[in-house]
C-alpha positions as CSV (number, residue, x, y, z in Angstrom):
1,M,51.8,-22.7,73.5
2,I,55.5,-22.7,74.1
3,A,57.1,-19.4,75.0
4,I,59.6,-18.0,72.4
5,D,61.6,-14.9,72.9
6,L,62.8,-12.3,70.4
7,T,66.0,-14.3,69.6
8,D,63.9,-17.4,68.8
9,K,61.7,-15.3,66.6
10,K,64.8,-14.0,64.7
11,I,66.0,-17.6,64.2
12,L,62.6,-18.7,63.0
13,T,62.3,-15.8,60.6
14,I,65.7,-16.6,59.1
15,L,64.9,-20.3,58.7
16,Q,61.5,-19.6,57.1
17,K,63.2,-17.5,54.5
18,N,66.1,-20.0,54.0
19,S,65.8,-23.4,55.6
20,K,69.4,-24.2,54.3
21,A,70.9,-21.4,56.4
22,N,73.7,-22.9,58.5
23,I,74.3,-22.4,62.2
24,K,77.2,-20.0,61.6
25,E,75.1,-17.8,59.3
26,I,72.3,-17.7,61.7
27,A,74.5,-17.0,64.7
28,L,76.1,-14.0,62.9
29,K,72.7,-12.6,62.0
30,I,71.3,-12.8,65.6
31,G,74.4,-11.9,67.5
32,L,75.0,-15.2,69.3
33,T,77.8,-17.8,69.1
34,Q,77.2,-21.0,67.3
35,T,76.6,-23.3,70.3
36,P,73.7,-21.4,71.8
37,T,72.2,-20.8,68.4
38,Y,72.4,-24.6,67.7
39,E,70.8,-25.3,71.1
40,R,68.0,-22.9,70.4
41,I,67.3,-24.5,67.0
42,K,67.3,-28.0,68.5
43,R,64.9,-26.8,71.3
44,L,62.6,-25.3,68.6
45,E,62.7,-28.6,66.7
46,K,62.1,-30.8,69.8
47,S,59.2,-28.6,70.9
48,G,57.5,-29.0,67.6
49,I,57.6,-25.3,66.6
50,I,59.8,-26.3,63.7
51,E,58.0,-29.2,62.2
52,K,60.2,-29.9,59.1
53,Y,62.5,-28.3,56.6
54,I,61.3,-28.1,53.0
55,A,62.1,-26.8,49.5
56,V,59.3,-24.8,47.9
57,L,59.0,-25.7,44.3
58,N,57.8,-23.6,41.4
59,K,54.7,-25.7,40.4
60,E,54.6,-24.4,36.8
61,K,58.2,-25.2,36.1
62,I,57.7,-28.8,37.2
63,G,54.5,-29.1,35.1
64,F,51.7,-28.7,37.7
65,T,49.7,-25.9,35.9
66,L,46.2,-26.4,37.3
67,E,45.2,-25.4,40.8
68,V,41.6,-26.1,42.0
69,F,39.7,-25.5,45.1
70,C,37.0,-28.2,45.7
71,Q,34.1,-27.5,48.0
72,V,33.0,-30.9,49.2
73,T,29.6,-31.7,50.8
74,L,29.3,-35.0,52.6
75,L,26.2,-37.2,52.2
76,V,25.9,-37.9,55.9
77,H,27.8,-36.5,58.9
78,S,28.6,-39.6,60.8
79,K,31.8,-40.0,62.6
80,E,32.6,-43.2,60.6
81,L,32.1,-41.5,57.2
82,I,34.0,-38.4,58.2
83,T,37.0,-40.5,59.4
84,K,36.9,-42.5,56.2
85,F,36.8,-39.4,54.1
86,E,39.7,-37.7,55.9
87,K,41.8,-40.9,55.7
88,A,41.1,-41.2,52.0
89,V,41.9,-37.5,51.1
90,N,45.1,-37.7,53.2
91,N,46.3,-40.4,50.9
92,M,45.6,-38.6,47.7
93,D,48.8,-36.9,46.3
94,E,46.7,-34.4,44.3
95,I,45.3,-32.8,47.5
96,F,47.7,-30.4,49.0
97,Q,45.5,-29.1,51.7
98,C,42.2,-30.2,53.3
99,F,40.2,-28.0,55.6
100,H,37.1,-29.1,57.6
101,V,35.0,-25.9,57.5
102,A,31.7,-24.6,58.7
103,G,29.3,-23.0,56.2
104,N,27.6,-24.1,52.9
105,Y,29.9,-27.1,52.5
106,D,31.9,-29.4,54.7
107,Y,35.5,-29.5,53.3
108,L,37.6,-27.2,51.2
109,L,40.3,-29.0,49.3
110,K,43.3,-27.4,47.5
111,V,44.1,-29.6,44.6
112,I,47.1,-29.2,42.3
113,V,47.5,-31.3,39.1
114,K,49.2,-31.1,35.8
115,D,46.3,-30.2,33.6
116,M,42.5,-30.5,33.1
117,N,42.7,-34.1,32.0
118,S,44.5,-35.0,35.3
119,Y,41.9,-33.1,37.3
120,Q,39.1,-34.9,35.4
121,Y,40.7,-38.3,36.2
122,F,41.2,-37.3,39.9
123,L,37.6,-36.1,40.3
124,K,36.0,-39.0,38.4
125,N,38.1,-41.9,39.8
126,K,39.3,-40.8,43.2
127,L,37.3,-38.1,44.9
128,S,33.7,-38.5,43.6
129,V,33.8,-42.3,44.2
130,L,34.2,-42.0,48.0
131,D,31.1,-43.2,49.8
132,S,30.8,-40.1,51.9
133,V,30.9,-37.5,49.1
134,G,27.6,-36.0,48.2
135,N,28.6,-33.0,46.1
136,V,31.8,-31.4,44.7
137,Q,32.0,-27.8,43.4
138,S,35.2,-26.9,41.7
139,T,36.7,-23.4,41.5
140,F,39.6,-23.1,39.1
141,V,42.5,-20.7,39.9
142,M,43.2,-18.3,37.1
143,S,46.1,-16.6,38.7
144,S,47.6,-16.1,42.2
145,T,48.5,-12.7,43.5
146,K,50.0,-14.0,46.8
147,E,51.3,-17.3,48.1
148,E,53.1,-16.8,51.4
149,T,54.9,-19.4,53.4
150,I,56.4,-17.1,56.1
151,Y,54.7,-16.1,59.4
152,N,55.4,-12.6,60.6
153,L,56.6,-13.2,64.1
154,T,57.2,-9.6,65.2
């Protein structure tokens, strides 16, 4: 783990809340001049602490109204099938997150699609046809009470 100090944490908090914040704004908020602020941000980027800058979209406003958690059980736990499964799901736009988990199933997928017809197509033609998939259980999100993107660094 790379050491970050309080000033780095302040910069990271600002950028998590607004990735479009410019160097001048950030420098004023943290009490540094622009040059050391810029250098710190570049160091955080080069070290991999800052991976990328994104815009978080409102999924409903762009037509993605169905969110599903899929619990996937593999047929066999061979290295080859696991690798093939992971490669395949990483190439599916409908899958926003994929977690390899321990417990009653092998993978937990977060799937976001436009509607039930889109999900049915995804499940029938993309996910369930993978050689390694033995079982898929779907849990449909009715509402979300918290969706956070900001790490508390204090």
